N, C-alpha and C positions, 0 to 999 in steps of 0.2 A: 319432072327432072330439075334440079337447081343448077342455075348457072354460076359458076364462079368468078368472082371479082377479080380482074387483074391486079396484081400488086402495084401498089403505088411507088413510084421512084422518090426517095427523099434526096433534096437537094444537097449540094456541097456546103452551103450556107448553113442548112438546118442541122447537118451531121457536125459542123464544127460547133453551133450552138449547144448542142447535146454534150459533147466532150467537154465544153466549157463549165457546163452546169455539172458535170460528173466530177471536174476536178475542182470545184467550188470558185469558178471564177465567174466575172460579168459576162453576158453574152456578146457584149459591144467590144469591150476593152479586156485588158487580162489582170485587171484589178480583183481582189478580192470581194465576194459578193456579201451583201448587207441584209438582203432581202431574197425573195425568190429567184431572181435572174440578173440582178444589177447591182453595180457598185454604188456608193453613196452618190458619186457625180451624176452617174445616169439616172439612178432613182428619183433625185431632185429635178433633173431635166425632164424626166416623164411626166412627174408630179404636176410641174409647172405648165406643161403642154397640156395635160389633162384638165387641168382647171380652165385654161384659156380656151379649149374647145366647148367645156360645158358652158361657161359664161357667153361664148358666141352662139349656142343652140338655146339658152335660156337667158334672153336678155333681160327680162323683168325679175329674174331672182335676186331676192334680198339675202345677202348672207347673214349667218347667225352673228348676234351680238356677243361679244366677249362676256364672261361672266362678271367682270368689274363693272361694265356699263349697267348691267340688270341690277347691281348690287347698290348703285347709286341712284336709283330712281326713288322719287317721292311718290309712294305708292297712295297718298292720301288725295292724289290728282284724280280726276276721272281718267278712264281708259282711253278714250277718244284722245286726250290730250298728250298722255303719254305716248301713245301710238304716234301721233303726229311729231313729238319732239324728237323720238329716236327713229323716224322714218321707217318703222314697222307696221305692219297689219295689227288690226284691233284683236284679231284671233292669237296673233303671237303674244300680244300683251296679256290677253286673259288667261292663256296657258300658263305664261310665267306667273301670273300671280296666283293660280290655283296651284302650282308646283311650290312656290315659296312658302304659302299659307296654309298648304294641306287642305285646301278646300274641298269639301265632298263633290265628286263629281255627279250633280244630279241633273235632270233636263231643265234647263231655263234658257227662254230665247235670249240671243245675242243683244237684240235691241234692250233688254232689260238690263243687262249687265253693263252696256256701255254708257249708260246715263248715271 
């Protein structure tokens, strides 16, 4: 015999949010949506909050460098020196070098590449 699950009640807040989504409005205010559920103002606010939470959870995370900074690198320098200058890991530098110069990805010990 299968027991039937009791139907869960949906809160008034969730019903209002569903109605807002159906009308194409933000679930927090009544402005038009720009993405799934939020207007531009609340989308930016949520993004900023998410980034801060991620930084708090991952304090040693190094953000990606913009393309312009990688373009300005003097690739004739050793990888270790480039990594130190840009405050990036040696693996990030080696990966960028491979991408930029279309180096074939063969197995080579990292120590050999870093010299």
